[in-house]
N, C-alpha and C positions, 0 to 999 in steps of 0.2 A: 520418440514422437513428442512433439511440442503441442500442448493444449493451449487454447486461447479463450480467456473469459472476456466477454464484452460487458462492461460495467457502465451503466448510465448513472451519472451523478445529477443531483437535483439542485444544488446550491453553489454559490461562488466558492466557498470553502466548506469542506466536510470530510469526515473519515468514514469510509465504507468498509465494513468487515467482510472479509473473504474467506475466513477460516473454514466454514462449513463446505463451501464449494471446492476449495482446494483439498480438504480432507476426503471428499467424495472422489476426486480424481485420483488421489493416492490409493484409495480402496479399489477403484476400478482398474488401476494399473497392475495390481497383483504384487507389487513390490512390498516385501515385508521388512527389509533392512536396506537403507540407502540414504539418499538425499533428495530433497525437493527444492529446485531452484526456481525462484519467482522473479520475473523481470517485467518492467513496464517501460515502453519506449516513448515517453512523453517528457517534455522539458518543464512542464508546469504542474506535474503531479509527482508523488513519491510513494514509497512503501515503508511501512514500519511494523514492528511487533510491539504491542502494548496491551494494557488492561482492556479486557472485553466484558467485564462484569458490571461495571458502573459507567454509563455513558457520559457522566459528568467529567471523567478523565479526558475523554476525547474533546469535549467542549473546552476544558482547561488548556489542553495542548494548543488548540486553534486560537484561543484567546491570547495566550502568551506569544505565539508566533505572530499574530496580527499586531500585538503591541510592540514587539522588538523590530519588526520589519514593516515599517510604516508605508502606507499608500501615498504619503505626502512628500516623500523625498524628491529631489530633482534628478530623477533617473535619466540616463542618456538613451536608453532603449525606449522608444516613444510609442510602443504599442499598448501601453497601459497595463501590462502584466509583469513588469519587472519584479514586484514583490513575489509573485508566484514562482518565477524562475529561482529566486534566492531560497525560498522555502523548500522547493523541490530539491535543490542542491543539498540543503541541510538534512533532509530525510533520506535521500538516496533513491536510486532507481531499481535496486535489486536486493533480494534476501535469499539466504539459503537456510533451510530448516531440515534437521535430521529426521529420518523416518525409522521407526523401530516398531516391531510387531504390527506392521501395517498401518501405523498411525503417525501423524506429525508429532514430533517431540516438542511440546510446548508446556509451559508452566500452567498451573491450575487456573490462573486468571489471564493468561496470554491469548491474544488473537492476532491475526494478520490483517492489516488494514491498507487499503488504497487511500492515500491522502490527496484530495482534490484541492487545488489552489487557484484554479481559473475556470470554474464551471459556470453553469452546468454544461456537461459534455458527455460523450460516450468515449470511454477509455478502454484500451486493450491491455490485458494482463496475460503474459505468457508464462506457462508453467512446464518445466521439464522434470520428470521424476526418473531417477536413476538408481538401479540396484548397486549394492556394493558395500 
């Protein structure tokens, strides 16, 4: 079964933590050992695992991405969101996280984030939890 989270973003760029929602899906699945595959089917958003204890880390990530991928370049794609496409390519569209003892295997300070680069929008994040 594939689960789908609907995530409403509120800003042009932001990182939305999904760890708790995904962990709850793992719990409800009954899978104790396996993998959790997370995928988002958008070309102007991404997924990443990073620190979830200090929100300034997320702000720093967005600050540096905005600095190195300028809005002011002479992009050929004329919809005004070329920087979002580039940032999304750098972050990636999917993650796989191990599941052990019924929980996501993440470090003490790690969380799963949807990275919005062309918001605000409603994004769909698909999750498949597999035993094995």
